[in-house]
FIKELUM-899968 format. One record per residue: residue in one letter; x, y, z of N, C-alpha, C, O in turn. Coordinates in steps of 0.02 Angstrom, whole numbers, padded with zeros to 5 digits, always signed. Layout:
N
aXYZXYZXYZXYZ ...
! end
This chain:
134
x-00422-02144-00238-00395-02090-00275-00431-02029-00304-00481-02035-00340 x-00410-01982-00291-00466-01916-00299-00463-01906-00374-00416-01927-00408 x-00507-01877-00396-00524-01860-00476-00462-01802-00483-00445-01759-00442 x-00439-01814-00539-00389-01764-00571-00425-01699-00579-00479-01692-00607 x-00385-01648-00549-00406-01576-00561-00361-01544-00608-00301-01558-00615 x-00400-01489-00648-00373-01455-00688-00318-01398-00666-00313-01389-00605 x-00277-01361-00709-00245-01303-00681-00276-01270-00631-00336-01267-00622 x-00229-01243-00595-00258-01191-00544-00262-01130-00572-00211-01112-00601 x-00316-01088-00570-00336-01026-00596-00351-00973-00546-00381-00988-00494 x-00333-00914-00560-00333-00870-00512-00407-00841-00517-00439-00846-00569 x-00433-00812-00462-00495-00799-00438-00514-00743-00490-00570-00743-00515 x-00471-00699-00504-00486-00633-00545-00485-00659-00622-00499-00619-00666 x-00470-00716-00635-00465-00739-00703-00532-00727-00747-00583-00731-00713 x-00540-00716-00804-00592-00706-00842-00613-00784-00860-00571-00828-00864 x-00676-00795-00869-00711-00863-00891-00664-00899-00939-00651-00958-00927 x-00645-00878-00976-00607-00904-01028-00537-00932-01014-00509-00974-01050 x-00513-00905-00961-00440-00911-00954-00428-00974-00900-00411-00972-00840 x-00444-01034-00947-00434-01098-00908-00399-01137-00964-00403-01121-01024 x-00365-01188-00942-00341-01244-00974-00270-01208-01019-00216-01191-00996 x-00291-01206-01075-00229-01184-01131-00205-01113-01109-00145-01100-01111 x-00250-01064-01089-00237-00992-01071-00179-00983-01007-00132-00943-01002 x-00205-01046-00955-00170-01044-00904-00093-01070-00915-00044-01052-00882 x-00094-01111-00963-00020-01146-00980+00021-01095-01011+00082-01095-01006 x-00016-01044-01049+00024-01001-01090+00055-00949-01035+00113-00928-01034 x+00006-00934-00993+00020-00884-00932+00093-00917-00899+00143-00882-00892 x+00089-00981-00883+00137-01004-00847+00203-01000-00894+00254-00979-00868 x+00204-01019-00955+00262-01019-01001+00285-00940-01014+00343-00924-01027 x+00237-00900-01009+00261-00829-01014+00301-00809-00950+00356-00781-00957 x+00275-00822-00889+00308-00807-00822+00368-00849-00828+00417-00820-00805 x+00380-00905-00851+00445-00943-00863+00489-00909-00895+00545-00903-00870 x+00474-00881-00955+00514-00851-01004+00536-00781-00976+00592-00760-00989 x+00495-00747-00941+00508-00686-00913+00567-00697-00857+00618-00663-00851 x+00550-00742-00824+00600-00762-00756+00676-00783-00790+00730-00766-00765 x+00668-00820-00846+00737-00834-00881+00778-00775-00912+00839-00767-00908 x+00736-00736-00943+00774-00671-00959+00781-00622-00914+00815-00574-00931 x+00755-00623-00858+00776-00579-00798+00841-00607-00773+00885-00566-00759 x+00854-00675-00763+00906-00706-00735+00965-00697-00789+01018-00674-00767 x+00963-00709-00841+01018-00705-00896+01040-00636-00899+01100-00626-00909 x+00997-00583-00892+01023-00510-00888+01057-00504-00820+01112-00476-00817 x+01023-00531-00759+01069-00511-00700+01136-00553-00720+01186-00520-00704 x+01147-00595-00739+01210-00640-00747+01259-00602-00783+01316-00593-00763 x+01233-00576-00844+01266-00534-00891+01297-00462-00864+01345-00430-00887 x+01260-00447-00814+01276-00377-00789+01322-00389-00732+01367-00347-00725 x+01320-00439-00690+01375-00443-00643+01432-00496-00653+01471-00510-00608 x+01433-00524-00712+01497-00564-00716+01559-00513-00740+01549-00459-00768 x+01617-00537-00726+01679-00502-00756+01686-00511-00822+01671-00562-00853 x+01714-00451-00849+01727-00450-00923+01794-00475-00938+01825-00496-00888 x+01823-00478-00991+01892-00499-01014+01950-00455-00978+02004-00480-00961 x+01933-00389-00969+01977-00340-00929+01968-00347-00860+02004-00312-00823 x+01931-00380-00838+01917-00394-00762+01870-00342-00729+01856-00341-00669 x+01850-00302-00774+01799-00246-00756+01725-00272-00760+01706-00308-00806 x+01691-00252-00715+01614-00279-00717+01580-00226-00769+01600-00168-00773 x+01529-00251-00808+01499-00205-00854+01459-00158-00827+01441-00112-00864 x+01439-00162-00760+01404-00116-00720+01440-00052-00707+01412+00001-00698 x+01515-00064-00707+01551+00003-00695+01547+00049-00736+01537+00103-00707 x+01550+00054-00798+01526+00109-00841+01464+00143-00834+01463+00203-00847 x+01409+00113-00815+01350+00130-00803+01356+00166-00728+01323+00216-00717 x+01391+00145-00688+01398+00174-00622+01436+00249-00631+01418+00301-00602 x+01485+00244-00672+01519+00312-00697+01472+00359-00732+01479+00420-00726 x+01424+00332-00770+01375+00374-00805+01320+00403-00757+01296+00459-00765 x+01302+00361-00707+01262+00385-00645+01288+00439-00617+01257+00492-00619 x+01349+00434-00588+01396+00483-00559+01396+00555-00599+01382+00607-00569 x+01410+00554-00662+01414+00607-00710+01335+00631-00694+01326+00686-00669 x+01284+00590-00709+01204+00623-00712+01194+00648-00645+01161+00699-00644 x+01212+00629-00594+01203+00651-00527+01227+00735-00519+01193+00780-00496 x+01299+00739-00547+01329+00799-00545+01283+00854-00580+01275+00909-00554 x+01250+00833-00649+01213+00863-00685+01147+00884-00650+01124+00941-00654 x+01120+00837-00620+01062+00844-00594+01069+00900-00531+01029+00946-00524 x+01120+00891-00493+01148+00941-00441+01151+01015-00475+01119+01061-00450 x+01180+01022-00519+01185+01074-00554+01123+01112-00573+01112+01171-00560 x+01083+01072-00605+01008+01090-00633+00972+01110-00566+00934+01158-00571 x+00976+01078-00499+00940+01101-00448+00966+01163-00425+00926+01207-00411 x+01030+01174-00418+01054+01241-00410+01021+01298-00448+00999+01350-00422 x+01020+01282-00515+00999+01335-00561+00917+01353-00553+00893+01409-00560 x+00884+01294-00537+00814+01299-00518+00802+01336-00453+00758+01379-00451 x+00838+01322-00397+00828+01352-00340+00840+01425-00342+00804+01461-00307 x+00889+01451-00382+00905+01517-00400+00842+01554-00428+00823+01610-00410 x+00814+01513-00477+00756+01537-00509+00697+01548-00468+00660+01596-00473 x+00690+01490-00420+00629+01501-00374+00640+01561-00318+00592+01594-00297 x+00701+01571-00299+00726+01624-00255+00704+01689-00296+00670+01729-00264 x+00717+01702-00354+00705+01758-00384+00631+01771-00404+00611+01829-00411 x+00593+01721-00412+00524+01733-00433+00479+01717-00371+00421+01737-00363 x+00514+01679-00329+00463+01652-00266+00407+01707-00254+00350+01695-00272 x+00423+01765-00226+00376+01810-00195+00311+01822-00244+00251+01817-00229 x+00334+01836-00296+00276+01847-00358+00227+01770-00370+00166+01771-00378 x+00261+01721-00367+00226+01662-00366+00180+01641-00308+00124+01617-00317 x+00213+01655-00233+00169+01657-00178+00114+01694-00168+00066+01675-00135 x+00117+01753-00198+00058+01796-00202+00003+01774-00238-00054+01790-00219 x+00013+01736-00290-00034+01709-00338-00076+01654-00312-00128+01636-00341 x-00054+01627-00256-00084+01564-00229-00130+01583-00175-00114+01617-00126 x-00195+01557-00188-00243+01582-00143-00253+01550-00077-00296+01508-00066 x-00203+01575-00026-00195+01533+00036-00268+01534+00072-00292+01482+00094 x-00302+01596+00076-00363+01599+00117-00415+01548+00098-00448+01518+00139 x-00421+01540+00028-00463+01499+00004-00441+01420+00024-00482+01378+00043 x-00375+01408+00018-00358+01342+00040-00364+01334+00108-00385+01279+00126 x-00350+01377+00154-00362+01364+00222-00435+01355+00239-00449+01313+00281 x-00488+01394+00209-00559+01385+00218-00583+01309+00200-00619+01275+00236 x-00557+01289+00140-00570+01222+00117-00543+01174+00155-00576+01122+00160 x-00489+01176+00186-00463+01120+00235-00500+01128+00296-00516+01078+00329 x-00514+01186+00313-00553+01194+00382-00618+01166+00375-00643+01141+00425 x-00648+01166+00327-00721+01137+00300-00712+01063+00301-00748+01024+00333 x-00662+01047+00265-00650+00968+00261-00643+00930+00329-00675+00881+00347 x-00592+00966+00365-00585+00937+00435-00640+00932+00484-00647+00887+00525 x-00685+00991+00476-00748+01002+00513-00800+00937+00494-00832+00902+00534 x-00798+00934+00427-00845+00889+00402-00830+00811+00422-00871+00769+00441 x-00758+00803+00412-00731+00726+00436-00744+00716+00510-00759+00662+00536 x-00737+00786+00546-00744+00768+00631-00811+00754+00647-00828+00719+00694 x-00856+00786+00601-00933+00778+00613-00952+00696+00592-00980+00659+00632 x-00938+00680+00542-00943+00610+00509-00916+00557+00571-00951+00510+00588 x-00858+00569+00597-00832+00523+00636-00857+00528+00703-00856+00474+00732 x-00879+00575+00735-00919+00587+00785-00991+00549+00778-01013+00518+00826 x-01017+00551+00731-01077+00520+00705-01081+00455+00708-01129+00426+00733 x-01017+00418+00677-01007+00349+00672-00987+00327+00742-01002+00268+00753 x-00961+00353+00781-00947+00342+00850-01005+00334+00895-01017+00284+00929 x-01040+00389+00892-01105+00391+00924-01150+00325+00913-01179+00293+00956 x-01147+00313+00846-01195+00250+00817-01168+00192+00851-01205+00150+00878 x-01107+00189+00850-01070+00119+00866-01073+00115+00946-01075+00059+00972 x-01073+00166+00981-01090+00160+01054-01156+00143+01073-01172+00107+01121 x-01196+00171+01030-01280+00155+01046-01280+00079+01032-01301+00041+01075 x-01258+00059+00978-01266-00013+00957-01226-00064+01018-01250-00116+01040 x-01170-00039+01035-01141-00085+01095-01182-00075+01155-01198-00128+01182 x-01204-00021+01183-01247-00017+01232-01308-00062+01229-01325-00098+01275 x-01344-00057+01167-01396-00113+01158-01382-00187+01165-01423-00226+01190 x-01314-00206+01137-01295-00263+01139-01275-00288+01210-01279-00347+01229 x-01250-00228+01249-01220-00242+01325-01297-00254+01356-01301-00306+01390 x-01348-00221+01350-01417-00233+01377-01445-00303+01368-01471-00338+01412 x-01438-00317+01305-01468-00377+01282-01429-00432+01313-01463-00481+01330 x-01365-00435+01325-01319-00487+01356-01340-00491+01430-01351-00544+01459 x-01344-00434+01456-01368-00429+01531-01426-00466+01542-01428-00512+01584 x-01475-00448+01506-01550-00472+01505-01539-00546+01493-01577-00580+01527 x-01495-00582+01451-01499-00644+01435-01463-00681+01498-01484-00734+01520 x-01418-00653+01518-01377-00686+01587-01417-00668+01649-01396-00691+01702 x-01471-00629+01649-01498-00619+01714-01472-00572+01759-01490-00573+01818 x-01427-00524+01734-01393-00486+01777-01433-00419+01792-01410-00378+01831 
! end
């Protein structure tokens, strides 16, 4: 018979999180699961009137969607009126220069990495050929 092992502990757990702490973690997870299950049951069961409790929430969401659409229309009109002056304040030349520099630097780093890898592969291939006598 194998020796009894303690509770399973996560690798990321701190040193003191064994035994009793692990049991509290398990209890907490069970209580959270029970609360989520009870909430889902209450939301999706039918009430005395035959209506689901989610229906008023859905109606509210529909109303909120209409209000959000109206707000979006107002915001789009504001952006149309002031878009030109806002666009002039964006430093597009500087952004373009910075992006070009970043891409050039990234391309140079990638080229260097690929060159180093090819060099290592050629060395390994030569060693294998020498070992095989080819």
